[in-house]
N, C-alpha and C positions, 0 to 999 in steps of 0.2 A: 284279139287274144294274144297276149305277150308270151315270151319264152320264159321258162323257169329253169335256172341253173343252180346246181349245187357243186361247190368246189371240194375236192378231196385232196388232202396231202398227208404226209406221214406224221404230223404232230410232234416231230422231234423237238425237244426243248430248245435246241440251238436255232430254231426257226421262229422264235418269239416275235421278232420284228415283222415277219411275214404275217403271222396271226394277228398282230395288232393292226397292220395295214388292212387286212381283210375285214376286221371288225369295224374300223373307221369307215370303210367303203360300203359297209352293210352287205357284204357278200355272205351268202348262206354257205356255211362250211359243214360238211358231213362229220359227225363225231367218229373218230377213228383212233384206235389204240396206237400209241407211239411205238416206233421201232418194231413193226410187225410186217416184215417183207413177205412172210408166208401168206398174207392176205392181199397182196398186191399182184394182180395178174401180170403186170408188165415187168416185175422185178427179175424173173429168170431171163428175160430178153437182154438185160444189161450184160449179164455174164456171157451170153451167146455173142453179143456184139463185140465185147472186149476181146474175146477169143479170136474171132475172124479178122477183126481190124489189126490186132497184134500180129497175126500171121502174115499180113500184107506188109508189115514193117514200114509204116509211114516215116518219112525223113523230115518232113516239114509240117508246120501247123496246117498249111493248105492241104497237104496229103491226108493228114488225120481227118480233117473235116470232110473232104471228098470221100474218103474210104468209109467213114461213118454213115454218110448219106447213102452211098452205094449199097452197103451191107444192110442198112435198115430197110431200104426198098426191096431187098432180095429175101427178106424173111418170108418163108413159105406160109401161105395162109393156113395150111394144115397145122403148123407149129402154134400159131395163135389160137386156132380152134381147139387144139389139144389143151392149151392152158385154160381156156374158157370152160371146156368140158370137165376139167379136173378141179375147178374152183370149189364146188360144193363139197367135194371130198376133203380138200384142204381146210375149208371153213369148219366143217364138222370136227376135224382133227384138232383144230385150235380150241373149239368150244369144249371138247372132251378133255383136253389137257388142262384147262383152267379150273 
């Protein structure tokens, strides 16, 4: 029994080359509205990461990479679970708004 994967990305028009590559490689891509960060569970974490990394004031590219890795690993599981738990509420808000 093989694995079945579906790739999800934001379908932003500027990523047309990515979409073409995925099609050429016959990668199954989830239909997803473009530019809809409210439907992406990970999106709020980018703001969190930016805030904590900026506060550490990286001085070199190496610092920036190390700080990003450190802070990503330090994201509390409760924060991630909260985003998951809140997903259906956000999903229904988007559906109601359309």
